[in-house]
N, C-alpha and C positions, 0 to 999 in steps of 0.2 A: 716933155721928160729925160733924165736924167742920164746920162751915156754907160751912166757905171754899174754894172748888173748890181740884180738882189742876190743875198748870200742864199736868200734860205730859194730861189724859186730855179726849178729844177734845171734852169739850162745855162747856171751857175758850174763853175770848177769845182767849187766846194758844196757839191751836194750828199754827199756822202760824209759828211763830217769829218768832225777832230779821229774819231774812230777809226772810221776809211782809210782813214792816210795813216796809223801806226798800224794797223792791222787787217790784216786780209785772208776771209777764210778759207779764200780756194787757192792762197799761196801756201797759208797752212798746213792746206792736204797733201797740196803736189810736197812739202818739204820734207813731213809724216810719211809718209807712202815709201820715197824713197828714200828715206830714214832707216824705215826696216827693210825695205829690199836691200838696202846696204851692208848693215846690218848681217843682214839673213847669210849675202853674199862673203861680207869678209872671215865668218862665221864654216868657211866653206872649203875656205881653201886646206887640202889634204897634207897631212903628214909635219908640215909643220904647223898647221893650226891646230891639230891636237894636244901641243903644248899650252898649258893651260896661262902663262902670262900671255902665250903670243898669242893666243886665239884671239884675247882682249882686243890686243895693239890692234889685229889686221876688223876689228868689227870696228876699232875708234876710226882706220881707215876708209870701211866703208863706211860711217857714218858723214868724214872729212870729205869725199868722193862724191855724197849726194850734195851737202849744203854748195859743193863745189860748182854742181854741175845747177843748183837753183839760182847762184848766182851768174851762173854765165848765161843764163836763159829769160832769170826775171827782169821786163824792162825796167824795173824799180828796186832800191834795194831791199830788201827782206829779211835784216838782220831780227827782226821780233818772232816773227814765222818761222824761223830756222831755228831760232835760238829756243824759243819751245820746246817744237819737234824734236831739238834734239836733247831734253832734258826730259823729253820724256820717255824713247826711246831710249835713251842712256842708264837709266831708272829700271826701265824692264830689264834690260840687254844685262846688268848686274845681278838681278835679281835671280834670273830665272837664267844666271851662269853660275850661281848660291846653290841654284835647288838641282843641280844637274851631278854635285857633288854625293855623297852616298847619302841617302834619304833622310835618316835619323839624326844626322849632324847637320844638316843643313837647314832643319826648322829650326835645332837649337841654335844654329850660328844668325840665321833670321831674327828665331827672337828676341836675341840679346841685343843683334847689331841691326836691325832691317832698316830704321829710319835713317843710321850713317851711313852703310852700304844704300842707299838710293839716294842718301845728299853727296856722294863721290860721286853716283852713277850721275847725277841731273849735273852736278857741277863741272864732269867731264864728258860730257853728251854736249851742254850745255857750249862750251868755250872750243872742245873740237870742230864744230858745225858752223859756230862766228865765224872759225881764222877761216876755213873751208870756205865761208859764202863769200868774205873778203878777199879771199884769191879768185875767185870764181868773178866777183863784181872787176874787181885790180883788171884780170885777162881781157874781161867784155869791156873795158872802159879800153886798154891799149889795143884791143882790134877794132874797134869802132871809131877809135879818135883819127880825125882825118889830119895827114904829113904838112 
């Protein structure tokens, strides 16, 4: 008998396949829920949050915090999951904040620039969550490293 584990056996460490190592649905759902909560809480800041540009920055800060938490608590890096969750939440955040404007104007803006707005929201959301996750992983590494 060979002492090497069979890659197709259920006992092997690689039984989840390449996709399981690259993308974890549970981690994605955690990142998505935390991102939605972060954006929601970022949008609830009174007085300062009423300013349109500041409101988007506070929501981005909420995205950052959500990804930071995922990076801090996850046992493995989850960059793909947090980037996808951040991109999705970023798209919906930008589009919904545009719809919060006067409705006829918002419909006109979204019909003309919806793809561009969605692209910017996805790019900013993915970038902010990747940076937040990186800093969360960095803090976790610093805390768990032996002296």
